N, C-alpha and C positions, 0 to 999 in steps of 0.2 A: 617495401616486400623486395628480396634480391630477386625471386623468379616471377614472371608474370603467371597471373592465375589462368589455369586451362578449362576448356569447355567440358573436360572430364571430371575434372575437381568440381565443377558446378553441378554437372549431372549426378556426380556421387551424393553431393549434399542434397540435392533434390530427391534421390531415391532415399536418403536416411530419413529425411521429412516426409517422406511418403507423398510426394508431388509429381505430378506427370506434366513434363514439360514438353512443348512442340520444341522442334529445333529453332526456330525463330527467338522462341523465350529464352533457350539455352544462350544462344548468341548476346540478346540483349541483356539477361541477368549476368551473364559473365563480366561485361563491361561495367555492370553497375555495381556488382559485389567487389570487384579490384577496386573501383572507386572508394568504396567505402574502407577496404583494408588497407589502401594506402593512406586516407585519412587517419585511420586508428593508428598507422605507424608513425605519421608526422605529429600526432598528440602523444604518442610514447618518446618520441624523441625530444620533447621539451625539456628542458632543465627547470625542474620545479623544487629544487633541493632548499631554496631559502624562501619558498613559499608555505606559510603556516597553513596547519590542517585547517578548515572550515566546515561547517554544515550550512550555514547561512550567509549570504553577500552582505546582509545588513546587520550592524551590532544591536540587534533585539533583546530585550529582557523581558520575561513574564512579569507581570504586575500582580501579586496574589494579596489578597487582604490577610491578616491574622486570623487565625482559627479561634474562635471566642466560643466556648461553652455557654450555653443560654439554659436557663430553666424553662422547660416549654410546657409544663403541667396545667397551668391555666388555658393555654391554646388548646392542648390536646383534650382536656375536660370538655372544652367547648363545641370542639369538632366530634367528639364521640357522642355528646349529647345530640347532635343535630343528625347522627346516623339512625338508620332504621334500628339496627342491632349492634351492640358490642359485648364484648365478655373479654375479662382480663387486660382492659387497656388496649384493645385492638378492635377493629372492625370484625363482625361476624357477617360473612356472607354464606349464601347458599353453597351446598355441597358441589364439586365440580366433577364432570365425566361420571354422573351415576353414582359416587361415593356416599356411603351411609355413614351417619354418626357413629 
């Protein structure tokens, strides 16, 4: 930052954030916010032109299995046979929220 952060600027930010700060808090936060902004400026000044974009620091890849369609009619029949009620290849359950058939 070229100009130091002022107490009035911190008071304005606090007002916009609807924070009520005491005079001691304004003094403390002025120094802290100035340090944060100075650090942000240091990061902004870094030359990262040769750094490739990345979303993760390690070269990880997901391992997925192939999708294989399997016929599940035997399993479906067995499961539906164990259900208290079934209809059209689906579980039949009591109405929800007082709904009627």
